[in-house]
N, C-alpha and C positions, 0 to 999 in steps of 0.2 A: 162255062167256068165251073170249077169244082169248089165245093164248100166242105169243110170237115165238121163233124159233129162229135163231141167228146162228152161222155157221161160221168158224172161224179155224184156223190150223195151229199145232201145238205139238209140237216135237221129232218131226217127220215123221208125226205122227198128227193126225187131225182133233180139234180142241178145239171143242166146241159149247157155246154159251151159250143157256140157256133162260130167258126172262124174260116177265113179264106185259106185256100191251099197255099197261095203265095204268101210268104212270110212278110208281113207288113207291121211295123212297130206302132204307127199311129193311125187313127181313124181318118185323119185328113189326107193321108197318103194313099188311100184307096182310090181306084178309078171309079167313075160313076157306075159302070157296069158291076164292079165288085161290090159297091155299096148297095146297089139294088138287089143283087143276088143274095148278099148277106142278110138283108132284112126280110126278103121274101122267104128265105130258108128259115130264119128265126120265127117268122109268122106261122109257117107250116108246122115246124117242130112244136111250137107253143100250143097250137090247136090240138095236135095229137096228144101231147103230154097232159094238157088240162083234162081232156076226156079220159085218157087212160088212168090217171091218178085221181079221178073224181074231184078235181080241184074246181074252184070257183073263180080264180083270177090268175094272173101271171105277173111276175116281176121280170122285166127285160132291162138289162143294164150293161153299159160299157164304161169301164174305167180307163180313160184315155190319157196316159202319161203318168209318171211316178207320183206327182203331187195329187193326182185324182185317185190314187190307190192301186194303180196298175203295177203288179209285181212280175207279170210275165210279159216280156216285150213283144207281144204278137196280138194284133187286134182280135178281140173275141167278144161276142154278145153272150151274157149270162141269160139263160131262159129258165125260169124257176116257177113251177106250178105252185100256187098258193091256196091254202085252205084257211077258214076261220080258225083263229087260235093257234096257228102253227108257230107263231112267236108271241111271247107275252106282250111286247110292244112291237108294232109293225116295223119300225125302222131298225130293229135288231137284225133284220135280214142283212143289212149292210156290214155289220160286224161279222156275221157268219160268212159272208162273201169274202171279207178280208182274210179270215182264217183259211178258207179253202184256196184262195189265191196263193197264199204263202206256202201251203202244202203242195200245190201244183208246181210252184217254182222249185221246191226242194226235190220233187219227183223228177223234174227235168234235169237236175244236176246229176250227171252220170257217176260222180264220185261218191254220192250218198247211196248207201245200200237201202233197198226197199224190198218188201215182200210182194212179188207179183201175184196176181190172181191165177188160179189154176186154169189150164186149157178148158176144162169142163165148165168152170164158172164163166169164163169169157164166152164160150160157145153158147151157153144158156142165155146170157145177156144179149149176145148178138142175135140169136134166134128170136127172142122176145121183141127187140127193137126192129129187126128186119120185118117182122110181121106187122108191127105197129106203123112203120113208115112206108110200107109197100102199097 
C-alpha cells in the first residue's frame, strides 16, 4: 500500500502530512491495513524528522471530520517535530494547525491563484528529504 507524505512549514519547523494514496474522507473508513500502514509511516517519518530538526518531541494529530477541525476531506496525520519554547503555550500548536489546514484547502482549490515553488526549490527539498528517508 502506498502512503503520501506532504511537507509544509509550521512555525519554522517542518509540518509533515502523512496520508493514504486512496482518497478517504474519514479515519473510520480506512481498512485495517491502511490504518496500520498510515501509523507505521507516521512513526518512521516522525523519528527521522525529530532527529533531523534536533527536536525533543513530536505532535501527531488527526482532525477527523469538520467539527474536529478537518478542512481538507482526506485522512491525514500531522507529524510535527517539537522543541522547547516553539510555542509560547503548548496548545497554540492546534491554532497553528488550523491555519495551515485552511491554507492547504485553499491551495487545493484550482480556482485560486498561488505562487508555486520553483523547480530548483522543489528539487533541493526533494533531495534533502530523499536522503533523510532513504
